[in-house]
C-alpha positions in Angstrom: 117.1 -66.5 198.1 120.6 -67.7 199.2 122.3 -66.5 196.0 120.8 -63.0 196.1 122.0 -62.7 199.7 125.5 -63.6 198.6 125.3 -61.1 195.8 124.1 -58.3 198.1 126.8 -59.0 200.7 129.5 -59.1 198.0 128.3 -55.8 196.5 128.3 -54.1 199.9 131.9 -55.1 200.4 133.2 -54.4 196.9 130.9 -51.4 196.2 130.0 -52.1 192.6 126.6 -51.2 191.3 124.5 -54.4 191.6 121.9 -55.1 188.9 120.1 -58.4 189.0 119.0 -59.7 185.6 117.6 -63.0 184.4 120.7 -63.9 182.4 123.7 -64.9 184.5 127.3 -65.7 183.7 127.8 -67.7 186.9 125.4 -70.4 188.0 124.5 -71.1 191.6 127.0 -74.0 191.8 129.8 -71.6 190.6 130.0 -72.9 187.0 130.8 -70.1 184.7 128.7 -70.0 181.5 131.0 -69.6 178.6 130.7 -69.7 174.8 132.2 -73.2 175.0 129.6 -74.7 177.4 126.4 -72.7 177.1 125.1 -74.6 174.0 125.5 -78.0 175.7 123.8 -76.7 178.9 120.9 -75.3 176.9 120.5 -78.6 175.0 120.4 -80.5 178.3 117.9 -78.1 179.7 115.7 -78.5 176.6 116.1 -82.2 176.6 115.0 -82.4 180.3 112.1 -80.1 179.5 111.0 -82.4 176.7 111.1 -85.4 179.1 109.0 -83.6 181.7 106.5 -82.5 179.0 106.1 -86.1 177.9 105.1 -87.0 181.4 108.4 -88.4 182.7 109.1 -87.4 186.3 112.6 -86.0 186.8 114.3 -85.3 190.1 115.6 -81.8 189.4 118.8 -80.3 190.7 120.0 -81.2 194.2 119.7 -78.6 196.9 122.5 -76.1 197.3 124.9 -77.3 200.0 127.0 -75.0 202.1 130.0 -75.8 200.0 128.1 -74.8 196.9 127.3 -71.5 198.5 130.9 -71.0 199.5 132.2 -71.8 196.0 129.7 -69.4 194.5 130.7 -66.6 196.9 134.4 -67.4 196.2 134.0 -67.2 192.4 131.9 -64.0 192.8 134.7 -62.4 194.9 137.2 -63.3 192.2 135.0 -61.6 189.5 134.6 -58.5 191.6 138.3 -58.2 192.4 139.3 -58.8 188.8 141.5 -61.8 189.8 141.4 -65.0 187.7 138.7 -67.3 189.0 139.9 -70.4 190.9 138.6 -73.8 189.7 135.4 -75.0 191.3 135.8 -78.0 193.6 
């Protein structure tokens, strides 16, 4: 997918070892998962799952835009370079 392509390109430029795992610290819209926000994000995910399980139709997340992809790539570059991450737009 798009995110994997960004990861592979960034890894080629920065030369770190790239290991893809199910758990991520950065979501596709460049929001960093932290100790401060992960519980709320999990609660929302579980709430939406409960709604879907009860038969309610939900729209799901919007498609990734080119600005989402650019923001993700920018945040990833900051992580690889060791610089502080810039705020997401």
